[in-house]
C-alpha positions in Angstrom: 16.5 13.3 -6.9 13.6 10.9 -6.3 10.3 12.5 -7.0 7.6 9.9 -6.6 5.4 9.6 -3.5 5.3 5.9 -4.0 9.2 5.9 -3.9 9.0 7.7 -0.6 6.5 5.2 0.9 8.5 2.3 -0.2 11.7 3.8 1.3 9.8 4.4 4.6 8.4 0.8 4.5 11.7 -0.9 3.7 13.7 1.1 6.2 11.4 1.9 9.2 8.2 -0.2 9.3 9.9 -3.2 10.9 12.1 -1.2 13.3 11.4 -1.2 17.1 10.6 2.5 17.1 8.3 2.4 14.1 7.7 5.2 11.6 5.7 7.4 14.1 8.3 7.6 16.8 9.7 10.9 15.6 8.2 12.2 12.3 10.6 15.2 12.2 13.6 13.1 12.2 12.0 10.8 9.7 11.3 13.8 7.5 14.9 15.0 7.8 16.3 11.5 7.0 14.1 11.4 3.9 15.3 14.9 2.7 18.9 13.6 3.3 18.1 10.6 1.1 17.1 12.9 -1.7 13.3 13.2 -1.5 11.6 16.5 -2.1 9.7 18.0 0.8 6.5 18.1 -1.2 6.8 14.4 -1.9 7.5 13.6 1.8 4.5 15.7 2.9 2.4 13.7 0.4 3.7 10.4 1.7 2.8 11.2 5.3 -0.6 12.4 4.2 -1.1 9.1 2.4 -0.2 7.2 5.5 -2.6 9.4 7.6 -5.3 8.6 5.0 -4.7 4.9 5.5 -5.0 5.2 9.3 -8.2 7.3 8.9 -9.6 4.7 6.6 -8.8 1.9 9.0 -10.5 3.9 11.9 -13.6 4.5 9.8 -14.2 0.8 9.0 -17.2 -0.4 11.1 -16.2 -3.1 13.6 -17.8 -6.5 13.3 -19.1 -5.8 9.8 -18.8 -8.9 7.4 -16.7 -8.0 4.3 -17.2 -10.9 2.1 -16.0 -11.3 -1.4 -19.5 -12.4 -3.0 -20.1 -9.1 -4.6 -19.0 -8.3 -8.0 -16.7 -5.2 -8.2 -17.2 -2.9 -11.1 -14.3 -0.5 -11.5 -14.8 3.2 -12.5 -13.3 4.7 -15.6 -10.8 6.5 -13.3 -9.8 3.2 -11.5 -9.4 1.3 -15.0 -7.1 4.2 -16.2 -4.9 3.9 -13.0 -5.1 0.2 -12.6 -4.2 -1.9 -15.7 -5.6 -5.4 -16.5 -2.8 -7.0 -14.6 -3.3 -5.1 -11.4 -7.0 -5.7 -11.4 -6.5 -9.5 -12.1 -4.0 -9.6 -9.3 -6.5 -8.0 -7.0 -9.1 -10.5 -7.9 -6.5 -13.3 -7.4 -5.8 -11.9 -3.9 -9.6 -12.0 -3.1 -9.9 -15.5 -4.4 -7.0 -16.9 -2.3 -8.3 -15.1 0.7 -5.5 -12.6 1.2 -7.9 -9.7 0.8 -11.7 -9.5 1.7 -14.0 -7.0 0.2 -13.3 -4.3 2.7 -9.6 -4.7 2.3 -10.0 -4.6 -1.5 -11.7 -1.3 -1.2 -9.1 0.0 1.1 -6.3 -1.0 -1.4 -8.2 0.6 -4.3 -8.8 3.8 -2.1 -4.9 4.1 -1.4 -4.1 3.5 -5.1 -6.5 6.3 -6.1 -5.0 8.5 -3.4 -1.6 8.5 -5.2 -1.1 11.3 -7.8 0.4 8.9 -10.3 -1.5 8.4 -13.6 -0.8 4.7 -13.8 0.3 2.0 -11.3 2.3 -0.9 -12.6 2.0 -4.4 -11.0 5.2 -4.1 -8.8 4.0 -0.8 -7.4 0.6 -2.3 -6.8 2.1 -5.1 -4.9 3.9 -2.7 -2.7 0.6 -0.8 -2.0 -1.2 -4.0 -1.1 1.8 -5.0 1.2 1.7 -1.5 2.9 -2.1 -1.6 3.4 -1.9 -5.1 4.7 0.9 -4.1 7.1 -1.0 -1.4 8.6 -4.1 -3.6 9.4 -4.4 -5.4 12.7 -4.7 -9.2 12.4 -3.2 -9.4 8.9 0.3 -10.9 9.8 -0.3 -14.0 7.8 -1.3 -12.0 4.8 1.6 -9.7 5.1 4.0 -12.7 5.3 2.4 -14.2 2.3 2.8 -11.0 0.2 6.4 -10.7 1.3 7.0 -14.2 0.2 5.6 -13.6 -3.2 7.5 -10.3 -3.6 10.9 -11.2 -2.2 11.2 -14.9 -2.7 10.1 -14.9 -6.3 12.7 -15.1 -9.2 15.8 -13.1 -8.4 14.8 -12.8 -4.7 14.1 -9.2 -5.0 11.2 -7.1 -6.2 13.5 -4.6 -8.1 
């Protein structure tokens, strides 16, 4: 049995995000398919809550507000515990190359902190960044860049 919320989110993303109907077409059938795939109901519920939180964060972002990267980001103790040095470095790299701006960085951090995992490794972190970018309008180039980074790297697969 698969027990991790991130596993459920990755399964949803890999199997449904690029489909024509999208993940919101019929949540009941999605939930059933996830159960049939071996995921626990509680983890499925948490995954859908995580996605709803992402949608809420997106709708709460003020329109037309500049989200530059000129500010220095200081991580809290809780963030440092969950995001190791490699993840924090990758986050900085994504800002430096223009994949993320300050607002998107904060959204990624918020979604990481919303997971009930104690630590997030770099591969999981890349998935979270990809899912956040995918759910933001106008981020198609950034999504394509992340997909290339994740899937076209050594071995051609993230796993």
